[in-house]
Structures are given as C-alpha cells and as structure tokens.
C-alpha positions in Angstrom: -31.3 -58.2 75.0 -29.2 -56.7 77.7 -28.8 -52.9 78.0 -25.1 -53.2 77.5 -25.4 -55.1 74.2 -28.1 -52.6 73.0 -25.9 -49.7 73.8 -23.0 -51.3 71.9 -25.2 -51.7 68.8 -26.2 -48.1 69.0 -22.6 -47.0 69.3 -21.7 -49.2 66.2 -24.5 -47.6 64.2 -23.4 -44.1 65.1 -19.8 -44.9 64.3 -20.8 -46.3 60.9 -22.9 -43.2 60.1 -19.9 -41.0 61.1 -17.6 -42.9 58.8 -20.1 -42.6 56.0 -20.4 -38.8 56.4 -16.6 -38.5 56.7 -16.1 -40.4 53.5 -18.8 -38.3 51.6 -17.0 -35.1 52.6 -13.6 -36.2 51.5 -11.9 -34.2 48.6 -9.8 -36.3 46.2 -6.5 -34.8 44.9 -6.8 -35.5 41.1 -3.5 -35.2 39.3 -2.9 -32.2 36.9 0.3 -30.6 35.6 0.8 -27.4 33.6 3.4 -26.1 31.3 3.7 -23.4 28.6 6.1 -22.4 25.8 6.5 -18.9 24.5 8.1 -17.4 21.4 8.6 -13.7 20.7 8.2 -12.5 17.2 8.6 -9.0 15.7 6.1 -7.3 13.4 7.4 -5.9 10.1 7.0 -2.3 8.9 5.8 -0.8 5.7 7.5 2.3 4.3 8.5 3.9 0.9 10.2 7.1 -0.1 10.6 8.9 -3.4 13.5 11.2 -4.3 13.4 13.4 -7.5 16.0 15.6 -9.0 15.5 19.4 -9.1 13.9 20.7 -12.3 16.2 22.5 -14.7 13.7 25.4 -14.7 11.0 26.4 -12.3 9.4 29.5 -14.0 7.6 30.7 -17.1 6.1 27.4 -18.2 3.3 27.4 -20.7 0.8 25.0 -22.3 2.6 22.5 -24.5 5.8 22.4 -22.5 6.8 19.9 -19.9 9.1 19.5 -16.9 11.2 16.3 -16.6 12.8 14.8 -13.5 14.6 11.6 -12.6 14.7 9.8 -9.2 14.2 6.6 -7.3 11.4 4.9 -5.3 12.9 3.0 -2.4 11.4 0.4 0.0 12.3 1.8 3.5 10.3 -0.9 5.3 11.2 -4.4 6.2 8.5 -6.2 4.2 7.6 -6.3 0.5 5.5 -3.4 -0.8 3.0 -2.8 -3.6 3.2 0.9 -4.5 0.4 2.6 -6.4 1.9 5.6 -8.3 -0.4 8.5 -9.2 -0.6 12.1 -10.1 -2.0 14.5 -7.5 -0.4 17.7 -8.9 -2.2 20.9 -7.9 -2.7 24.3 -9.5 -3.4 27.6 -7.7 -5.0 30.0 -10.2 -4.9 33.8 -9.9 -7.7 34.6 -12.3 -11.3 33.7 -13.2 -10.9 35.6 -16.5 -7.9 36.8 -18.3 -8.3 38.6 -21.7 -5.2 40.7 -21.6 -2.7 42.1 -19.2 -5.0 45.0 -18.4 -8.3 43.1 -18.8 -8.9 40.4 -16.3 -10.8 39.3 -13.2 -8.4 38.4 -10.4 -9.0 36.1 -7.5 -8.4 37.7 -4.1 -5.2 36.5 -2.6 -7.0 35.1 0.4 -9.3 33.1 -1.8 -6.5 31.5 -3.9 -6.1 27.8 -3.2 -4.3 24.8 -4.6 -6.7 22.4 -6.3 -5.8 18.9 -7.7 -5.9 19.3 -11.5 -5.0 16.0 -13.3 -6.6 17.2 -16.6 -4.6 20.5 -16.9 -1.4 19.1 -15.4 -0.7 15.6 -16.8 2.0 13.2 -15.6 3.9 10.6 -17.5 6.3 8.3 -15.6 8.3 5.1 -16.1 11.7 3.7 -16.7 14.4 6.3 -17.5 15.7 6.2 -21.0 17.8 9.1 -22.2 17.3 8.2 -25.9 13.5 8.1 -25.6 11.1 11.0 -25.9 10.9 13.0 -22.6 13.6 10.6 -21.3 11.0 8.0 -20.4 11.0 4.5 -22.0 7.7 3.4 -23.5 8.3 0.0 -21.8 8.4 -0.4 -18.1 11.6 -2.3 -17.4 11.6 -4.7 -14.4 14.7 -5.1 -12.2 16.1 -8.0 -10.2 14.1 -7.0 -7.1 11.3 -4.9 -8.4 8.7 -4.9 -11.2 5.9 -2.9 -12.7 2.2 -3.9 -12.8 -1.1 -2.3 -13.7 -4.7 -3.0 -12.8 -7.8 -3.2 -15.0 -8.5 0.4 -14.3 -5.2 1.6 -15.7 -3.6 2.4 -12.4 0.2 1.7 -12.3 2.0 -0.1 -9.5 5.6 -0.8 -8.5 6.3 -4.1 -6.7 9.3 -3.7 -4.4 10.4 -7.2 -3.2 12.7 -6.4 -0.3 13.9 -3.9 2.2 16.2 -1.4 0.6 15.0 -2.2 -2.9 15.3 1.0 -5.1 13.7 1.4 -8.5 14.7 4.2 -10.9 11.9 6.4 -12.2 11.6 9.2 -14.7 8.8 11.7 -14.7 7.5 14.3 -17.1 4.9 16.9 -16.0 3.0 18.2 -19.0 1.1 21.5 -19.1 -1.8 20.5 -21.3 -2.9 22.5 -24.3 -6.4 22.6 -22.8 -5.2 25.1 -20.1 -7.0 28.3 -20.9 -6.1 31.9 -20.1 -7.2 31.5 -16.5 -4.0 29.4 -15.9 -1.8 32.4 -16.6 0.6 33.2 -13.7 -0.7 30.1 -11.9 1.4 28.2 -9.3 1.7 24.5 -10.1 2.7 22.1 -7.4 4.0 18.9 -9.1 3.1 15.9 -7.0 3.6 12.2 -7.5 1.6 10.3 -4.9 2.8 6.9 -3.6 0.4 4.7 -1.8 2.0 1.5 -0.4 0.2 -1.7 0.7 1.2 -5.0 2.1 1.5 -7.5 -0.7 -1.4 -9.8 0.5 -4.6 -10.3 -1.5 -6.9 -9.2 1.3 -4.8 -6.1 2.1 -4.6 -5.0 -1.6 -8.3 -5.5 -2.0 -9.0 -3.4 1.1 -6.5 -0.6 0.2 -6.9 -0.4 -3.6 -10.2 -2.0 -4.3 -8.7 -4.6 -6.7 -7.5 -8.2 -6.1 -5.0 -10.5 -7.7 -7.1 -11.3 -10.7 -7.4 -7.6 -11.6 -3.7 -7.1 -12.3 -2.0 -7.2 -15.7 1.6 -7.3 -16.8 3.4 -4.1 -18.0 5.5 -5.8 -20.7 3.4 -4.6 -23.7 0.9 -7.4 -23.2 -2.1 -5.4 -21.9 -4.4 -8.5 -22.0 -2.1 -10.8 -20.1 -3.5 -11.5 -16.7 -1.4 -11.9 -13.6 -1.5 -15.6 -13.6 1.2 -18.3 -13.3 0.0 -20.5 -16.1 2.5 -21.7 -18.6 3.3 -19.2 -21.3 1.5 -16.4 -19.5 3.9 -15.3 -16.8 7.2 -13.6 -16.1 9.4 -13.1 -13.1 7.4 -10.2 -11.7 4.1 -12.1 -12.1 5.6 -15.1 -10.4 6.8 -13.1 -7.4 3.5 -11.2 -7.2 1.5 -14.4 -7.2 3.8 -15.8 -4.5 3.4 -12.8 -2.3 -0.3 -12.2 -2.8 -1.3 -15.8 -2.0 0.7 -16.3 1.2 
C-alpha cells in the first residue's frame, strides 16, 4: 500500500472519529411551552356586636330582684356566624363577713376584685315578649335570616345567616336568693359574652368542642337532633346543616 493511500485512510478514520465526538456532544432543543392563569379572591371576615339598652335602675339591687334589658345581636362580618351566648357577669365583693352595719370584716380596697359569679348572678335571655314574664318569651323565635340552637351541654347559640343580620334579644339578670350577706354593697358587672365561629363543622368542633350531631332545635323539642331527615327539621336546621357541611 502506498504511503499516500495509507495517509488518506488515516485522515478518514480521524475525520470519522471527530464527527462521532461532535455528534455525541450535541444538545437537542426539545420543545416546551409554559402558560399560567391567575384568579384573585378575597377572604371573608367574622364579626359580631351586641347592643343593650340602659337599665332602668343601676343601684340598690337585692337578692330576688332582676335587671332587664333589650337589644340586638348583629352580624358585622361578611360570612355566616354561629354565636355562642353565655353569662360572664362578675361581682366585686366588699366584705368577707357582714353581720350588721357595725359588725363586719371588710376587704381592703386594693384587694377587691371582680370575679365571675354565674351562681350568684344568673342570666336569662331569649326572644323579647312584653307580655311574658321578665319580658322574655319561653320560646326562642327564629327570624328569616337567623335562628336559635342549643348543644347537648345546654349552651345556647344564635345562627346569623348573612352580613348585617340582626336578631333581637331580651336579657334579665337575676340576683339569686343564695347571695349571702357578703354580697351587700357589692358591685355587679352584668356581662353577656358572645363567642362567634365560622359555620363549618371542623371550625365549630375546634372552637366549641361540639360538632353537628351535638346540636338540637330550640322549638320546644329538646330531643330533636339537628338533622335534615323528614319530619325532624325546620328552616334553621336546614340552613345549619347546609352551612356546617360545606
């Protein structure tokens, strides 16, 4: 074989190897496209208020008497609200013993403090009724956009369907006959507590420790569960079930 032919073969082999290496190192441009779609939403807000009328009298109450007021509970948020209504009235006593106006043991002013006293200061509330005792109906009346419920523990709730919903309420604060002489001259701070939750089963369970199955109707049927079965429901229960099971 001539040297020229041999050199030509060597050049062809080298050229082939270069082409192979070049091919191996090539990056392919695979096709890919991207797109996205966005949508902005606004979170709702939860809020309630309670307004009560001023009492007719604010002094010289005694065991056996009561103080009555009327007012409204209003949904100030933008979403439905389940409102637990409770009594957190407080009493600030002045004496540890009181046998007479000149025979008592006083509590130093700096040691006097308000203490929640649901036994001495009892609260009744419900639908206003001027013809009923204490101005409070024995039946909780539902409205077009609110309704009353209770749980198996006896706690009472107000279901407010929509923003701006206002439910009338009447309250009577009783000074119980069990209040002994140490309550003389005490200061009483009447307080109705509202605790509002989203109307979703998980939220209610987390906030109040009860779920949908623990609620009952307030229409004089204490054993009627909050279900939507035929013959065992009303408008409030239907709305409650709808909201709780979203």
